[in-house]
C-alpha positions as CSV (number, residue, x, y, z in Angstrom):
1,X,0.0,0.0,0.0
2,X,2.8,2.5,-0.8
3,X,2.6,5.1,-3.5
4,X,5.7,6.9,-4.6
5,X,3.7,9.8,-6.0
6,X,1.8,10.3,-2.7
7,X,5.1,10.1,-0.8
8,X,6.7,12.7,-3.1
9,X,3.7,15.0,-2.7
10,X,4.0,14.7,1.1
11,X,7.8,15.2,0.9
12,X,7.3,18.4,-1.1
13,X,5.0,19.8,1.6
14,X,7.4,18.6,4.4
15,X,10.3,20.3,2.6
16,X,8.7,23.7,2.7
17,X,7.4,23.2,6.3
18,X,10.7,22.0,7.7
19,X,12.9,24.4,5.7
20,X,10.8,27.5,6.7
21,X,10.5,26.3,10.3
22,X,14.3,26.1,10.5
23,X,14.8,29.5,8.8
24,X,12.4,31.1,11.2
25,X,14.0,29.3,14.1
26,X,10.6,27.8,15.1
27,X,11.7,24.2,15.8
28,X,8.9,23.3,18.1
29,X,6.5,23.3,15.2
30,X,8.7,20.9,13.1
31,X,10.2,18.7,15.9
32,X,7.8,15.8,15.4
33,X,9.0,15.5,11.8
34,X,12.7,15.4,12.7
35,X,14.9,12.6,14.1
36,X,16.7,13.5,17.4
37,X,20.0,13.8,15.5
38,X,18.6,16.2,12.9
39,X,16.7,18.2,15.6
40,X,19.9,18.6,17.6
41,X,21.8,19.8,14.5
42,X,19.1,22.3,13.6
43,X,18.9,23.5,17.2
44,X,22.6,24.1,17.3
45,X,22.4,26.4,14.3
46,X,19.4,28.2,15.5
47,X,20.9,28.8,19.0
48,X,24.2,30.0,17.4
49,X,22.3,32.5,15.2
50,X,20.4,33.7,18.3
51,X,23.6,34.2,20.3
52,X,25.1,36.2,17.5
53,X,22.0,38.4,17.2
54,X,21.3,37.2,13.7
55,X,17.8,36.9,12.2
56,X,16.8,35.2,9.0
57,X,14.3,36.6,6.6
58,X,13.1,34.2,4.0
59,X,10.2,33.4,1.8
60,X,9.5,30.1,0.2
61,X,8.9,30.4,-3.6
62,X,8.5,26.8,-4.5
63,X,10.0,23.4,-5.4
64,X,11.5,23.6,-8.9
65,X,12.4,19.9,-8.9
66,X,12.2,16.8,-6.7
67,X,13.4,13.3,-7.4
68,X,13.5,10.1,-5.5
69,X,17.1,9.1,-5.6
70,X,17.3,6.1,-3.2
71,X,15.0,3.7,-1.3
72,X,15.9,1.0,1.2
73,X,13.8,-1.3,3.4
74,X,15.1,-3.3,6.4
75,X,13.1,-6.5,6.7
76,X,14.2,-7.0,10.3
77,X,13.2,-3.6,11.6
78,X,10.5,-2.9,8.9
79,X,12.0,0.6,8.5
80,X,11.9,2.2,5.1
81,X,14.2,5.0,4.1
82,X,13.6,7.2,1.1
83,X,16.1,9.8,-0.1
84,X,14.8,12.8,-2.1
85,X,16.7,15.4,-4.0
86,X,15.0,18.8,-3.9
87,X,15.7,21.9,-5.9
88,X,13.9,24.7,-4.1
89,X,13.6,28.4,-4.6
90,X,13.4,31.0,-1.9
91,X,14.4,34.5,-1.0
92,X,16.9,34.7,1.8
93,X,18.7,37.3,3.9
94,X,20.5,37.3,7.2
95,X,20.4,40.4,9.3
96,X,22.6,41.4,12.1
97,X,21.5,43.1,15.4
98,X,21.4,46.5,13.6
99,X,19.1,45.1,10.9
100,X,21.8,45.3,8.2
101,X,21.8,42.5,5.6
102,X,25.1,40.6,6.1
103,X,24.3,37.6,3.8
104,X,21.8,37.0,0.9
105,X,19.4,39.5,-0.7
106,X,15.7,39.7,0.4
107,X,14.7,40.7,-3.1
108,X,16.6,37.9,-5.0
109,X,15.4,34.4,-5.6
110,X,18.0,31.8,-4.5
111,X,18.1,28.2,-5.8
112,X,18.8,25.7,-3.1
113,X,19.7,22.1,-3.6
114,X,19.1,19.6,-0.8
115,X,19.2,15.8,-0.4
116,X,17.0,14.7,2.5
117,X,16.4,11.2,3.8
118,X,13.1,10.3,5.4
119,X,12.4,7.2,7.4
120,X,9.5,5.4,9.1
121,X,8.6,2.0,10.4
122,X,6.2,0.6,7.7
123,X,2.9,-0.6,9.1
124,X,3.2,1.5,12.2
125,X,0.2,3.6,13.4
126,X,2.1,6.9,12.8
127,X,1.8,7.7,9.1
128,X,4.4,10.5,9.3
129,X,7.9,10.2,7.9
130,X,10.8,11.7,9.9
131,X,13.7,13.6,8.4
132,X,16.7,11.5,9.4
133,X,19.5,13.0,7.3
134,X,20.2,16.2,5.3
135,X,22.9,17.0,2.8
136,X,23.6,18.3,-0.7
């Protein structure tokens, strides 16, 4: 009962939700969709930005491309892992304490490439996949 097209549609929505939650520093909203390891990595970056007085201003434009690049299934644990390559577009700027842009351009559209791996125990009551790895 698994549909690749349904999974990819959900992955597209998860990409926007997780990416923008991370950019805003609102990790509570996305924590249920992150493995502990990914959450800790995201929290480290968000806390570091906060300590430095940096704020991120971003707007999600859309997903230009997504592709399933790998799929594995462990018979013993019944865990499936699917790796998806995203090409997303967003506007992005980092501001310092004074509000000056120190990285990016809030008026320019940036293309971002990500490779994310999602996992879940197949047949479990929880239908949600968790983000377990990120990369390029």
